[in-house]
MITI-754146 format. One record per residue (C-alpha): residue number from 1; residue in three letters; x, y, z. Coordinates in nm, 2 decimals. Layout:
<pts>
  seq  type       X       Y       Z
  NUM   Ala       X       Y       Z
...
</pts>
This chain:
<pts>
  seq  type       X       Y       Z
    1   Met    3.99   -0.71    8.35
    2   Thr    4.11   -0.50    8.05
    3   Tyr    4.04   -0.59    7.69
    4   Leu    4.41   -0.67    7.64
    5   Glu    4.41   -0.91    7.94
    6   Ala    4.09   -1.07    7.82
    7   Thr    4.22   -1.11    7.47
    8   Lys    4.53   -1.29    7.61
    9   Tyr    4.31   -1.52    7.81
   10   Leu    4.10   -1.60    7.50
   11   Val    4.40   -1.68    7.29
   12   Met    4.53   -1.91    7.56
   13   Phe    4.20   -2.09    7.59
   14   Cys    4.19   -2.13    7.21
   15   Cys    4.54   -2.28    7.21
   16   Ile    4.46   -2.52    7.49
   17   Ala    4.15   -2.64    7.31
   18   Ala    4.34   -2.69    6.99
   19   Leu    4.61   -2.90    7.17
   20   Val    4.33   -3.11    7.33
   21   Ser    4.14   -3.14    7.00
   22   Tyr    4.42   -3.26    6.78
   23   Pro    4.51   -3.59    6.95
   24   Leu    4.15   -3.65    7.05
   25   Thr    4.03   -3.62    6.69
   26   Asn    4.30   -3.87    6.58
   27   Phe    4.19   -4.11    6.85
   28   Val    3.82   -4.08    6.76
   29   Gly    3.90   -4.13    6.39
   30   Gln    4.10   -4.45    6.47
   31   Met    3.82   -4.59    6.68
   32   Ala    3.55   -4.50    6.42
   33   Arg    3.74   -4.69    6.15
   34   Arg    3.80   -4.99    6.38
   35   Phe    3.43   -5.02    6.46
   36   Gly    3.31   -4.95    6.11
   37   Phe    3.17   -4.61    6.19
   38   Val    3.25   -4.47    5.84
   39   Asp    3.08   -4.28    5.56
   40   Arg    3.08   -4.49    5.24
   41   Pro    3.04   -4.35    4.89
   42   Asp    2.70   -4.43    4.73
   43   Gly    2.76   -4.33    4.37
   44   His    2.47   -4.09    4.39
   45   His    2.48   -3.80    4.64
   46   Lys    2.81   -3.86    4.81
   47   Ser    3.11   -3.74    4.61
   48   His    3.40   -3.89    4.80
   49   Asp    3.56   -4.20    4.65
   50   Arg    3.67   -4.39    4.97
   51   Glu    3.55   -4.47    5.32
   52   Val    3.60   -4.18    5.56
   53   Ala    3.57   -4.20    5.94
   54   Leu    3.28   -4.03    6.11
   55   Gly    3.26   -3.90    6.46
   56   Gly    3.42   -3.56    6.41
   57   Gly    3.14   -3.39    6.60
   58   Leu    3.20   -3.61    6.90
   59   Ala    3.57   -3.52    6.89
   60   Val    3.50   -3.14    6.88
   61   Phe    3.24   -3.17    7.16
   62   Leu    3.47   -3.37    7.39
   63   Ala    3.76   -3.13    7.32
   64   Ala    3.56   -2.83    7.42
   65   Ala    3.41   -3.00    7.73
   66   Ile    3.76   -3.12    7.85
   67   Thr    3.90   -2.77    7.79
   68   Phe    3.62   -2.61    7.99
   69   Ala    3.67   -2.86    8.27
   70   Val    4.05   -2.78    8.29
   71   Glu    3.98   -2.41    8.28
   72   Tyr    3.71   -2.43    8.55
   73   Leu    3.93   -2.62    8.79
   74   Ser    4.25   -2.43    8.73
   75   Ser    4.15   -2.08    8.80
   76   Thr    3.93   -1.94    9.09
   77   Gly    3.87   -1.61    8.90
   78   Leu    3.76   -1.79    8.59
   79   Arg    3.54   -2.03    8.79
   80   Gly    3.36   -1.73    8.94
   81   Leu    3.31   -1.58    8.60
   82   Leu    3.17   -1.90    8.45
   83   Gln    2.95   -1.95    8.76
   84   Met    2.77   -1.62    8.68
   85   Glu    2.65   -1.78    8.36
   86   Ala    2.61   -2.13    8.50
   87   Pro    2.24   -2.18    8.40
   88   Tyr    2.31   -2.07    8.04
   89   Leu    2.63   -2.27    8.00
   90   Ser    2.47   -2.58    8.16
   91   Gly    2.18   -2.56    7.93
   92   Leu    2.41   -2.52    7.63
   93   Leu    2.62   -2.82    7.75
   94   Leu    2.31   -3.04    7.79
   95   Ala    2.16   -2.93    7.45
   96   Gly    2.50   -2.99    7.28
   97   Thr    2.51   -3.34    7.43
   98   Gly    2.16   -3.41    7.30
   99   Ile    2.25   -3.27    6.95
  100   Val    2.57   -3.48    6.93
  101   Ile    2.38   -3.80    7.03
  102   Leu    2.10   -3.72    6.78
  103   Gly    2.36   -3.66    6.50
  104   Leu    2.56   -3.98    6.58
  105   Ile    2.24   -4.18    6.55
  106   Asp    2.16   -4.01    6.22
  107   Asp    2.51   -4.07    6.09
  108   Arg    2.50   -4.44    6.18
  109   Phe    2.15   -4.54    6.10
  110   Gly    1.99   -4.25    5.92
  111   Met    1.68   -4.07    6.04
  112   Ala    1.37   -3.92    5.88
  113   Gly    1.38   -3.54    5.85
  114   Arg    1.08   -3.48    6.08
  115   Tyr    1.23   -3.69    6.36
  116   Lys    1.56   -3.50    6.33
  117   Leu    1.37   -3.17    6.34
  118   Leu    1.19   -3.29    6.65
  119   Gly    1.53   -3.36    6.82
  120   Gln    1.66   -3.02    6.72
  121   Phe    1.35   -2.86    6.86
  122   Ala    1.40   -3.04    7.19
  123   Ala    1.76   -2.92    7.21
  124   Ser    1.65   -2.56    7.13
  125   Met    1.40   -2.57    7.41
  126   Val    1.67   -2.68    7.66
  127   Val    1.87   -2.38    7.57
  128   Ile    1.57   -2.15    7.61
  129   Ala    1.47   -2.31    7.94
  130   Ala    1.83   -2.23    8.06
  131   Gly    1.76   -1.86    8.01
  132   Leu    1.86   -1.78    7.65
  133   Lys    1.56   -1.60    7.50
  134   Ile    1.52   -1.31    7.26
  135   His    1.28   -1.08    7.45
  136   Ser    1.35   -0.79    7.22
  137   Phe    1.58   -0.68    6.94
  138   Ser    1.69   -0.36    6.78
  139   Leu    1.72   -0.27    6.42
  140   Phe    1.85    0.07    6.30
  141   Gly    1.82    0.20    6.66
  142   Tyr    1.45    0.10    6.70
  143   Pro    1.38   -0.16    6.97
  144   Ile    1.11   -0.42    6.89
  145   Glu    0.95   -0.60    7.18
  146   Leu    0.85   -0.96    7.10
  147   Gly    0.63   -1.03    7.40
  148   Met    0.46   -1.37    7.36
  149   Met    0.65   -1.43    7.04
  150   Ser    0.99   -1.44    7.22
  151   Ile    1.00   -1.82    7.25
  152   Pro    0.88   -1.90    6.90
  153   Phe    1.13   -1.64    6.76
  154   Thr    1.42   -1.79    6.96
  155   Val    1.33   -2.14    6.85
  156   Phe    1.31   -2.03    6.49
  157   Trp    1.65   -1.87    6.52
  158   Leu    1.81   -2.17    6.67
  159   Leu    1.65   -2.42    6.43
  160   Gly    1.76   -2.21    6.14
  161   Ala    2.12   -2.19    6.27
  162   Ile    2.14   -2.57    6.33
  163   Asn    2.01   -2.66    5.98
  164   Ala    2.20   -2.38    5.79
  165   Leu    2.53   -2.52    5.90
  166   Asn    2.41   -2.88    5.84
  167   Leu    2.31   -2.80    5.48
  168   Leu    2.65   -2.63    5.41
  169   Asp    2.85   -2.93    5.53
  170   Gly    2.90   -3.08    5.18
  171   Ile    3.28   -3.08    5.11
  172   Asp    3.59   -3.14    5.32
  173   Gly    3.66   -2.87    5.57
  174   Leu    3.38   -2.63    5.47
  175   Ala    3.16   -2.64    5.78
  176   Thr    3.47   -2.64    6.01
  177   Thr    3.62   -2.34    5.84
  178   Ile    3.30   -2.15    5.85
  179   Gly    3.25   -2.24    6.22
  180   Ile    3.60   -2.11    6.30
  181   Ile    3.53   -1.77    6.13
  182   Leu    3.19   -1.74    6.30
  183   Cys    3.30   -1.83    6.65
  184   Ala    3.60   -1.60    6.62
  185   Thr    3.37   -1.32    6.52
  186   Ile    3.14   -1.39    6.81
  187   Ala    3.43   -1.39    7.05
  188   Gly    3.52   -1.04    6.93
  189   Met    3.16   -0.92    6.96
  190   Ala    3.12   -1.06    7.31
  191   Leu    3.45   -0.92    7.43
  192   Phe    3.35   -0.57    7.30
  193   Ile    3.01   -0.58    7.47
  194   Gly    3.14   -0.73    7.79
  195   Gln    2.99   -1.08    7.77
  196   Phe    3.32   -1.25    7.88
  197   Ala    3.16   -1.59    7.94
  198   Val    3.03   -1.60    7.58
  199   Ala    3.37   -1.49    7.45
  200   Ile    3.54   -1.78    7.64
  201   Val    3.29   -2.04    7.50
  202   Ala    3.35   -1.90    7.15
  203   Ala    3.73   -1.90    7.18
  204   Val    3.73   -2.26    7.31
  205   Phe    3.52   -2.37    7.01
  206   Val    3.76   -2.19    6.78
  207   Gly    4.05   -2.39    6.92
  208   Ser    3.85   -2.72    6.91
  209   Leu    3.77   -2.67    6.55
  210   Ile    4.12   -2.57    6.46
  211   Gly    4.26   -2.89    6.61
  212   Phe    3.99   -3.09    6.42
  213   Leu    4.06   -2.91    6.09
  214   Phe    4.40   -3.07    6.06
  215   Phe    4.22   -3.40    6.00
  216   Asn    3.92   -3.25    5.81
  217   Phe    4.11   -3.04    5.56
  218   Pro    4.09   -3.18    5.21
  219   Pro    4.14   -3.47    5.16
  220   Ala    3.96   -3.53    5.49
  221   Lys    4.05   -3.82    5.71
  222   Ile    3.74   -3.77    5.93
  223   Phe    3.41   -3.60    5.87
  224   Leu    3.21   -3.38    6.11
  225   Gly    2.89   -3.57    6.02
  226   Asp    2.55   -3.44    6.12
  227   Ala    2.66   -3.46    6.48
  228   Gly    2.94   -3.20    6.42
  229   Ser    2.76   -2.97    6.18
  230   Met    2.45   -2.95    6.40
  231   Leu    2.66   -2.89    6.71
  232   Ile    2.84   -2.60    6.54
  233   Gly    2.51   -2.46    6.43
  234   Leu    2.36   -2.48    6.78
  235   Val    2.66   -2.33    6.95
  236   Val    2.71   -2.05    6.70
  237   Gly    2.33   -1.97    6.69
  238   Ala    2.32   -1.95    7.07
  239   Leu    2.64   -1.76    7.11
  240   Ala    2.54   -1.51    6.84
  241   Ile    2.25   -1.41    7.06
  242   Gly    2.45   -1.40    7.38
  243   Gly    2.73   -1.22    7.21
  244   Ser    2.52   -0.93    7.08
  245   Leu    2.31   -0.85    7.39
  246   Lys    2.33   -0.48    7.44
  247   Ser    2.13   -0.50    7.76
  248   Thr    1.97   -0.77    7.97
  249   Ala    1.74   -0.89    7.69
  250   Thr    1.78   -0.67    7.38
  251   Val    1.97   -0.82    7.09
  252   Ala    2.14   -0.60    6.83
  253   Leu    2.00   -0.82    6.55
  254   Ala    2.20   -0.67    6.26
  255   Ala    2.53   -0.83    6.37
  256   Pro    2.40   -1.19    6.42
  257   Leu    2.21   -1.16    6.08
  258   Ala    2.53   -1.06    5.91
  259   Ile    2.73   -1.33    6.07
  260   Trp    2.48   -1.59    5.95
  261   Ala    2.42   -1.43    5.61
  262   Leu    2.61   -1.68    5.40
  263   Pro    2.46   -2.00    5.56
  264   Met    2.12   -1.84    5.56
  265   Phe    2.14   -1.74    5.19
  266   Asp    2.24   -2.10    5.10
  267   Ser    1.95   -2.24    5.31
  268   Leu    1.69   -2.00    5.17
  269   Ala    1.81   -2.07    4.81
  270   Ala    1.78   -2.45    4.88
  271   Ile    1.43   -2.42    5.02
  272   Leu    1.32   -2.20    4.73
  273   Arg    1.48   -2.43    4.47
  274   Arg    1.32   -2.74    4.62
  275   Lys    0.97   -2.59    4.67
  276   Leu    0.96   -2.44    4.31
  277   Ser    1.06   -2.78    4.16
  278   Gly    0.81   -2.97    4.37
  279   Arg    1.06   -3.15    4.59
  280   Ser    1.05   -3.20    4.96
  281   Ile    1.26   -2.94    5.15
  282   Tyr    1.43   -3.25    5.31
  283   Ala    1.53   -3.38    4.97
  284   Thr    1.91   -3.38    4.90
  285   Asp    2.06   -3.22    4.59
  286   Arg    2.39   -3.08    4.47
  287   Gly    2.28   -2.73    4.41
  288   His    2.42   -2.57    4.73
  289   Leu    2.68   -2.29    4.73
  290   His    2.98   -2.52    4.76
  291   His    2.85   -2.75    4.47
  292   Arg    2.81   -2.44    4.24
  293   Leu    3.16   -2.32    4.33
  294   Met    3.31   -2.66    4.27
  295   Glu    3.17   -2.65    3.92
  296   Leu    3.34   -2.31    3.87
  297   Phe    3.68   -2.38    4.03
  298   Gly    3.70   -2.76    4.03
  299   Lys    3.92   -2.77    4.34
  300   Asn    3.81   -2.81    4.70
  301   Thr    4.07   -2.57    4.85
  302   Lys    3.97   -2.29    4.61
  303   Val    3.61   -2.33    4.71
  304   Leu    3.71   -2.31    5.08
  305   Ala    3.91   -1.99    5.01
  306   Val    3.62   -1.82    4.83
  307   Val    3.36   -1.92    5.09
  308   Ala    3.60   -1.81    5.37
  309   Val    3.65   -1.47    5.21
  310   Cys    3.27   -1.42    5.16
  311   Cys    3.21   -1.52    5.52
  312   Ala    3.49   -1.30    5.65
  313   Val    3.34   -1.00    5.46
  314   Thr    3.00   -1.04    5.62
  315   Cys    3.15   -1.11    5.97
  316   Ala    3.37   -0.79    5.93
  317   Gly    3.06   -0.60    5.85
  318   Ala    2.89   -0.74    6.17
  319   Leu    3.18   -0.63    6.39
  320   Leu    3.21   -0.29    6.23
  321   Ser    2.83   -0.23    6.27
  322   Leu    2.86   -0.32    6.64
  323   Phe    3.16   -0.10    6.70
  324   Met    3.03    0.20    6.50
  325   His    2.66    0.15    6.61
  326   Asn    2.55    0.15    6.25
  327   Asp    2.34   -0.14    6.12
  328   Leu    2.37   -0.02    5.76
  329   Ile    2.73   -0.14    5.76
  330   Ala    2.63   -0.50    5.84
  331   Phe    2.35   -0.51    5.58
  332   Gly    2.57   -0.34    5.33
  333   Ala    2.84   -0.61    5.36
  334   Val    2.57   -0.88    5.33
  335   Ala    2.42   -0.71    5.02
  336   Ala    2.76   -0.68    4.86
  337   Val    2.84   -1.05    4.90
  338   Val    2.49   -1.17    4.78
  339   Cys    2.49   -0.94    4.48
  340   Met    2.84   -1.04    4.39
  341   Leu    2.74   -1.41    4.39
  342   Val    2.42   -1.36    4.19
  343   Ala    2.57   -1.11    3.94
  344   Thr    2.87   -1.34    3.86
  345   Gln    2.63   -1.63    3.84
  346   Ala    2.83   -1.82    4.10
  347   Phe    2.52   -1.89    4.31
  348   Gly    2.16   -1.78    4.35
  349   His    2.09   -1.68    3.99
  350   Ile    1.91   -2.00    3.90
  351   Glu    1.68   -1.97    4.21
  352   Leu    1.61   -1.61    4.11
  353   Lys    1.51   -1.71    3.76
  354   Met    1.29   -1.98    3.90
  355   Leu    1.12   -1.74    4.13
  356   Val    1.06   -1.48    3.84
  357   Gly    0.93   -1.76    3.62
  358   Arg    0.69   -1.88    3.88
  359   Leu    0.57   -1.53    3.94
  360   Arg    0.50   -1.48    3.57
  361   Trp    0.31   -1.81    3.57
  362   Leu    0.10   -1.69    3.86
  363   Gly    0.04   -1.36    3.69
  364   Lys   -0.09   -1.54    3.38
  365   Met   -0.33   -1.74    3.60
  366   Leu   -0.44   -1.43    3.79
  367   Phe   -0.53   -1.24    3.47
  368   Asn   -0.70   -1.55    3.31
  369   Trp   -0.46   -1.59    3.02
  370   Asn   -0.61   -1.85    2.80
  371   Gly   -0.29   -1.99    2.64
  372   Asp   -0.08   -2.28    2.76
  373   Arg    0.16   -2.20    3.05
  374   Gln    0.50   -2.35    3.04
  375   Ile    0.83   -2.30    3.23
  376   Ser    1.15   -2.50    3.22
  377   Phe    1.48   -2.45    3.41
  378   Gln    1.82   -2.60    3.36
  379   Ile    1.89   -2.60    3.73
  380   Gln    2.23   -2.76    3.70
  381   Gly    2.45   -2.92    3.43
  382   Thr    2.46   -2.89    3.05
  383   Arg    2.25   -3.19    2.92
  384   Gln    1.99   -3.12    2.66
  385   Trp    1.69   -3.21    2.86
  386   Asp    1.47   -2.97    2.66
  387   Leu    1.46   -3.23    2.38
  388   Leu    1.30   -3.48    2.61
  389   Trp    1.07   -3.22    2.75
  390   Gln    0.94   -3.09    2.42
  391   Ser    0.83   -3.44    2.32
  392   Leu    0.64   -3.47    2.65
  393   Val    0.47   -3.14    2.58
  394   Glu    0.38   -3.25    2.22
  395   Phe    0.23   -3.57    2.37
  396   Gly    0.03   -3.36    2.62
  397   Glu   -0.11   -3.14    2.36
  398   Lys   -0.22   -3.43    2.13
  399   Met   -0.37   -3.62    2.43
  400   Glu   -0.54   -3.31    2.56
  401   Leu   -0.37   -3.35    2.90
  402   Ile   -0.41   -3.08    3.16
  403   Asp   -0.08   -3.08    3.34
  404   Ile    0.27   -3.23    3.31
  405   Lys    0.56   -3.18    3.55
  406   Leu    0.91   -3.33    3.50
  407   Asp    1.18   -3.31    3.77
  408   Ile    1.53   -3.46    3.71
  409   Asn    1.79   -3.48    3.99
  410   Leu    2.10   -3.66    3.88
  411   Ala    2.32   -3.57    4.18
  412   Ala    2.61   -3.80    4.08
  413   Ile    2.68   -3.61    3.76
  414   Gln    2.54   -3.27    3.89
  415   Glu    2.25   -3.26    3.65
  416   Ala    1.92   -3.11    3.75
  417   Tyr    1.62   -3.00    3.54
  418   His    1.26   -2.90    3.62
  419   Ala    0.98   -2.82    3.38
  420   Ser    0.60   -2.76    3.41
  421   Trp    0.33   -2.73    3.14
  422   Arg   -0.04   -2.66    3.19
  423   Arg   -0.33   -2.59    2.96
  424   Pro   -0.65   -2.42    3.06
  425   Ser   -0.93   -2.66    3.16
  426   Lys   -1.27   -2.61    3.30
  427   Thr   -1.31   -2.97    3.42
  428   Glu   -1.35   -3.02    3.79
  429   Lys   -1.09   -3.21    3.99
  430   Arg   -1.32   -3.51    4.05
  431   Glu   -1.33   -3.55    3.67
  432   Arg   -0.95   -3.57    3.63
  433   Trp   -0.70   -3.86    3.66
  434   Arg   -0.35   -3.81    3.79
  435   Thr   -0.04   -4.04    3.79
  436   Glu    0.30   -3.98    3.94
  437   Ile    0.59   -4.20    3.81
  438   Pro    0.93   -4.21    3.99
  439   Leu    1.23   -4.26    3.76
  440   Phe    1.50   -4.50    3.90
  441   Ser    1.86   -4.57    3.83
  442   Asn    2.06   -4.82    4.03
  443   Gln    1.79   -4.82    4.30
  444   His    1.81   -4.44    4.34
  445   Val    1.52   -4.21    4.25
  446   Ile    1.67   -3.97    4.00
  447   Gly    1.35   -3.80    3.88
  448   Arg    0.98   -3.78    3.89
  449   Leu    0.71   -3.73    3.62
  450   Val    0.36   -3.61    3.72
  451   Val    0.08   -3.61    3.46
  452   Thr   -0.28   -3.50    3.50
  453   Gly   -0.55   -3.56    3.24
  454   Lys   -0.92   -3.60    3.17
  455   Ser   -1.15   -3.85    3.00
  456   Arg   -1.20   -3.77    2.63
  457   Gly   -1.40   -3.92    2.36
  458   Gly   -1.28   -4.25    2.23
  459   Val   -0.99   -4.29    2.48
  460   Thr   -1.04   -4.40    2.84
  461   Ser   -0.83   -4.28    3.13
  462   Cys   -0.66   -4.63    3.15
  463   Glu   -0.58   -4.62    2.77
  464   Ala   -0.43   -4.27    2.80
  465   Ile   -0.21   -4.39    3.09
  466   Asp   -0.11   -4.70    2.90
  467   Gln    0.00   -4.47    2.61
  468   Leu    0.19   -4.25    2.85
  469   Val    0.37   -4.54    3.01
  470   Glu    0.47   -4.68    2.66
  471   Met    0.61   -4.34    2.57
  472   Leu    0.79   -4.31    2.90
  473   Glu    0.99   -4.62    2.86
  474   Pro    1.24   -4.48    2.61
  475   Ile    1.25   -4.15    2.82
  476   Glu    1.34   -4.34    3.13
  477   Ala    1.60   -4.55    2.94
  478   Glu    1.76   -4.23    2.81
  479   Ile    1.77   -4.08    3.16
  480   Val    1.92   -4.39    3.31
  481   Ala    2.18   -4.40    3.02
  482   Leu    2.28   -4.05    3.10
  483   Ala    2.30   -4.13    3.47
  484   Ser    2.51   -4.44    3.42
  485   Thr    2.78   -4.25    3.23
  486   Gln    2.90   -4.07    3.55
  487   Val    3.07   -3.80    3.34
  488   Arg    3.00   -3.44    3.27
  489   Gly    2.96   -3.29    2.93
  490   Thr    2.70   -3.21    2.66
  491   Pro    2.58   -3.50    2.44
  492   Ser    2.66   -3.48    2.07
  493   Ala    2.40   -3.35    1.83
  494   Thr    2.36   -3.70    1.69
  495   His    2.30   -3.85    2.03
  496   Ala    2.05   -3.57    2.12
  497   Lys    1.86   -3.62    1.80
  498   Ala    1.85   -3.99    1.86
  499   Ala    1.71   -3.93    2.21
  500   Gln    1.44   -3.70    2.06
  501   Asn    1.34   -3.97    1.80
  502   Ala    1.34   -4.24    2.06
  503   Ile    1.07   -4.07    2.27
  504   Thr    0.83   -4.00    1.99
  505   Pro    0.50   -4.18    2.08
  506   Lys    0.47   -4.51    1.90
  507   Val    0.10   -4.55    1.96
  508   Pro   -0.18   -4.40    1.76
  509   Ile   -0.33   -4.09    1.92
  510   Gly   -0.70   -4.07    1.87
</pts>
C-alpha cells in the first residue's frame, strides 16, 4: 500500500468516525440531561454558570468502537491488517473501557485521587500486558536499553499522559482540540514509519473527537468529563509509543516528548506550584495554562487558538525531527514554545520565581544564615495580601514564633497567595507546638495557616495559641469578605489600610 492510498484510507476512516460521533454525542447528551448526569456550578472551582451534560468521554469511546467494528467487518484487507496487531488493539480497547468506567464513576460520585491513580495504574498494566512496552529508546542517535526498568518506565509514561490531559481539561473544547492535534500528528508519524494499525486508530480518534467538538466547542453543550480526558490521555500516550517505534522495541523518544510537551509543561508547573506552596498535588487550583491565558485574553476561543498554535508548533517539530532524523528539531520547537510562554509571562514565570525563591531559602539554611527567612508569592490575582501577611510576621516576631505559613487559594475569583516566614531556633522539635488552621468560605476551604512556636517565659503554649486565634478572626473575616465579592480587581487604598488595621493584635503581648 502506497502512502497516498494509506492517506486516503485514513481520511475516509476519520470522516466515518466523525459521522458516527456527531449523532451519538447528541444522543448521549440528551440521555445525560434526562437522568441528571450533569456538571453543576459550585461557585468555587467550576467557572461555568449553568448545568452541562456529562458523558462526552463515553460518546467518543463508543464512536471509535463502532467505527472500528464497521471497518473490521467491511474490508478483508483491513481485517488482516488489524489482526496483525490484535493483542495490542485488544489491550487498548480493554484498558479504554476500564478508564471510561473509572471516569464515569468519578464524574458522577467523585473519587479520591489515590483511588483514581490506582485505576489508572490498572489500565496501564492492561496495555503493557497486551504487548506495549518501551524496551529501549533513542535520543540523539544513542540507543538506551531499559532492561528491568522497561515496565516502570512505560507505566510512568502512560500515567503521565493520562493525568496531563486530565489536568488540561479546564475550559470548553480545550482537551478535545489538543486531542485532535495530537492524534493527527501521531497518525502522520505512524504512517511515515509504517505502523499502519496505529495510524488507523489515531485517525479514528481524530474523527470521533471532531464529531464531539461540535457539541463541546464554547459554549459547550456537553463535557468530556474525567472519562473523556483520561481516555484521550491513555490513547494518545499509547499511540505515541506505537507510532514512534523505529524497530521492534526501540522508541524514537524525541518525537513523543515533543508531542506531549505542552500538557507535560502544564502538569510539571502544577506539581511544582502545589508542592512549593505546601498543597497536595491532588489539590485543584486555577493556575493552569488555560486559566492564565483566560486572564490575558478573557475569551475562551482566543485561549483555544493560542493553545492550538503552541501545540501545533511542538507537534510540527516532532514530525520534522522524525522525517529528518534530527532530535534537535523536536527539542528546539519545545524550547521555543516554553521560552515564549515564560518570557511573555503568559505561563510558567510564577512557578520559576517560586523555585528560585525556594532555592535561595535553602541556600540560606545551608550556609547557616542567622537572620529571618521570608518568601512570599502572588501566585495569581491582584489583591494586596502582603498587608495581611506583614501583620502575621510582626505578630510572629513579637511572640517569638518559629515558623508561619499562609496559603490562600480563592479559585472563584482567581486569587492565590503563598508566604512563609521562619526564624532561627535551636529548640528541639519535641519542645515546639504546632497548629494548622483551615480558612473556610461557604463551606469551601479557601486557605490554610500553619504556625509553629515554642514555650516562652510568662506565656504558655495555650495562651499563645489563644492570642493567635483572636488575631486570626479579623484575618479570616477579611479573606471571606474578599471571597464573597466574586469580582476581580484591587481593593482601594482605604479598604486595604482598614484591613491592615483590623488584623493588628488586640491582646497584650508579653
